[in-house]
Phi, psi and omega in degrees: 000148180283150175215190187291333184243023182125199178278154167256126176248114185258140183243117176265105186277122180303129181060010179066022183239131174247126170291166177299322179299317180291316180297317178291327176295321176296321177298317179295321177298317179299318180294316182295324183260005176057046174266126191275332189222142169243140184246143173258128187258170178288351177257017181061036172253169169247154175207152174249137174254162176074018178288132178265151183307324182289346178271344192300311184298318180295322178293320177296319177299318179294318178295322178296319179295334180270001181074028183244017180235135179282172182296322178205173185293327180296316179294320179297322181295324179288327191277066181249078187239119176264129186243133176307120195286351180267015180299155176241149181307126177088353179283181186299316180300314182298313182296311183293320179298317178297319178296320180293317178299319179297319180291324180291339179277352182283146181301331183277001179300145185294150174276113187248158177302158190302322184263002181294131184214171181241149173235122178256110193224065189256027176282186181294336175218155180286132177253338193252013184301327181270353181276154182289126175195159181250327175237123184246134176246110185233189180256129176279170183295338179262011175089000176278175173276135177252110179265115193230131173285137178298141182098356176228142176280358185244158177201196180251126176273121184224160174300150182305322183292347178254000188298313180296319179298315181290326177296319177293323177296320178293320177296319178296318177304316180291316183301326180290338184257338181272060183239150172088166181299137177081357180290142179296140182256355177235149186299315182300320179293321179296316179298319180296325180287319191264321182054043184241019185301316186297328183273338185253341179228144178290124179292147180238218184266134179287125183282161176285160179289149178261178181289151177293146183301331182274351185243025185300325184295337184281345185244005176293150177299153178301144176081009177267119180273137180223155175226124177258141179266121178304120182058022178078014187237135173231138177292164178300320179294319179294319178296322178299316178295319180295319182297335182278354186275315189185167166301147188243140173250121179280147180231164175278013182253017183057044179214164175233151172260143181256119178292144175062024175237135175275334178207138180283142176292144179287147180203137182297343183276342182225172184254132176233355183253130181294343180276355181294122184296340179295339176293339184256018176233125173258131182216138175279176185290332178068192178277146005270002184295330180240128183289340181274346182286140182273354180181189183280107180274325187291318177296317178297317180300319178297318179294316181291323179300321180294341181247009184284133176302152185300335182252016183250163174213166196205153173240128177245120185237138179280347179201189183280353182288326178066045185298325185285336182203092187280015182247163177300143181190164164298123194228138169249123180250123181286135176242162176305327176234102176087203188217142173269140175250125178243110185298325176199117179161176174282171184288351183259009181265169180295143182282149174276335180199161176231141182231137176258349178235148189284329183297314175298327176296315179299319179297317178297320179297313182299324183279341192242354179249149181177187187298333180299336180291330177297312180295319179301318180293319181296327182273355181070024185277185179233168181298141178249000000 
């Protein structure tokens, strides 16, 4: 897809896992094509920015050689599956995800909207509740698989061996209804419009809440090594060093897990400490990478992170779309002249204040963000 600095080439990694050969192969491709940065996305994908049309064919050949390219674009578009990154070979998450991928590769699989996706989250606790997905496969209270449409707290409890089949049935059900002009293209929006879940699907068990998107590091199992990419970006040199460490598990938190490591080695290019304030700031790429951004978000995010209270977190958005964090939060929205301050809300709501100088903005942030926002977000509340 085109962007402000060239094309964006996105890589959907099967099961979210890269072997060392694949990770090192991506590093070699970046070096050969002189790509400076690799990005980790909120959908546990990888992407390159600034790709020029003449580079595209060579990059596709390289991805195909690494086993990271689908048979065709239609198959790749369907294969939008987010997998709980702490899965182990042969466990419930691994088995169901493989079954789902196999079904999505079949010619009879439903034609779904471009961003429609699945989340396979069958660990001991939900990790992906805050991540974008339309059909969620989780664990019910009695240990069965709970196949749940996004936007509803209820779903169908089924045996694990039927989970992929029921998820596909739910996706087909949605595809038949998401037709025509004005039809919702995401499950949560469709549910909000229709409010007909109880009459069309058998209600199941209400799942427990998952971890907050900003606190994912606090709920990982002991001994899991992780590396977070500042603002989701790693240089080609940093990715090369990371690729040499271990097989990598991609996450929707703009971080990777390192297999067979109890702790990730420190490196100035990435984050390994949970106390790093950059973990509590979500920021989009901003200008010039995005043509819709009104200014430089990454530099601003770095400045604000350095002044963020220890118990606070923040969203910095280059425009009203809020791509980096589509949920309510204390938000700074970049404007052509200055910055909008939103005490609590998405990036598309009316601002509470506007600042033309950065010091008053920092002061407003310090006075208005804090631990109460974590609880507010978990409860789905609004600013009081």
